[in-house]
N, C-alpha and C positions, 0 to 999 in steps of 0.2 A: 357597571362592575369593572369594566376594563379601565376606565378612568381612575377609579379608586385604587386598583392594583398598581397602575403606573405611578400614581402619586406616592404610594407606600414604598414601591421599589426605588423611586427617585430619592426619597428621603433616606432610605437605608444606604443607597449608593453614596449620597452626600456625607452621611455619617461615617461610612467606611473610608472615604477620601480624607476626611478630617482626622480620623484615627490614624491612618497610614502616614499622613503628613506629620502628625505629632510623634509617632514612633520613629520616623526617619529623622526628625529634629533631635530627639533624645539620643538615638544611636549615633548620629553625626557629631553631636556635642561630646559624647563619651569617646568616640574615636579621636576627635581633635584633642581632647584632654589627654588621652593616652599617648598620642603622637608627641605632644609637647612635654608631658610629665615624665615619661619613661626615660628619654635621654638625659634629662636633668637629674633624675634620681640616680641613674647609672653613673653619671659624672660626679655627683655628690658623694656616692659611696665608694667609688674606685679611686678618686683623687681628691681627697678632702681639702688639702691645702690649696690646690689649684682652683677648686670650686669656690672656696672662701674668697680667694683673691678675685676671681671672676665676678662673684656676686657683689663684692665691695666696689669693684670698678663700675659695675652697672649702677649701683646706688650713687656713686660719685658722678657718673655721667648724667643721671637724672637730676641731681642737685645742680650741676653746671647748666643743664638746659633750663631748669626753673629760674636760676639766677639771670641767665641771659635774657629769657623772656621777660622777667621782671624789669631788667634794665631797659630793654627795648620799649616796653609799655610805659615806663617812666619817662622816656624821651618823648613819646607821643603826647603824654599828659602835659609836659612842659610847653610843647608847641600849642596845645589847645588851651586857650585862655579861660574857658569856662570851667575846666576841671580843677578842683582844689588839689593842691600839692600836699603830700604828707610831710610832716616835720621829720628831721633826722632822728629825734627821740622816738617817734612812732616807728620808724623803720628799724631802729636798734632794738626796741622792745619786741618787734615782730620776729627778728632773727633770734633773740633770746627765747622767745616763746617756742620757736621750732626746736632749738637746742634742748630746752627743758622737756619738751614733748618726747624727743628721741631718747634722752637719758632716762626719763621716768618710765617710759615704756620698756626699755631694755632692762632697767633695774627691777621693775615689777615682774617681767617675764623670767628673769634669772631666779629671783626669790621664789616665785610660784613653781617654777620647773624643778627646783631643788627641794620643794616641799616645805619651805620655811614660810608658812602662812602667817605666823605670828608677826613677822616683819613685813611680809608682802602686802597685807591689807593696809597697815598704817602708811606705808610708802605710797600706795595707790591713792589713799585719801589726801595725803599731803601733796602729792603730785598734782592731783586735780585742783586742789585749792590754790596752789601756786600758779597753775595755768589760768584759772579764773581771775586771780588778782593781776596777772600780767595782761590779760585781755582788757580788764577795766582800765589799767594804767595806759595801755596802748590807745584805747578809745579816747581817754582824756588828753593824751599827748597829741592825738590827731586833731582834736577840736581846737587846740591852741594854735594850730598852724594856719589860721585864716589869713591869707595874704592877698 
């Protein structure tokens, strides 16, 4: 009887530990989110123009980092003879694909946020179709770059 009681208590203790860990994880995530989100919300509501400039600078910095990483990786690929190099057309189509993605996403978001669904849905459909066609063209341009 004592062995059975010990095993039941051990299983309850283990379940309690797992539940406590889960609750601490949830509370810690909520606290971390509040610590990050509250100052950003306060900044966004108290100084809108400064926050907009700050957010755009962060986006620009992210784009610069992505371009620098792309250039560095491209240099490694040139030194590696086994890696196929992309054609300039493929690279240009990739940049165009990113621009179309950003413009289409922002246009759709603006139309939907203003409640203009009648234009928002066709813009979304056309945007996705253009992205798919650019992807197909990029793959075709990449295949033609066998050197």
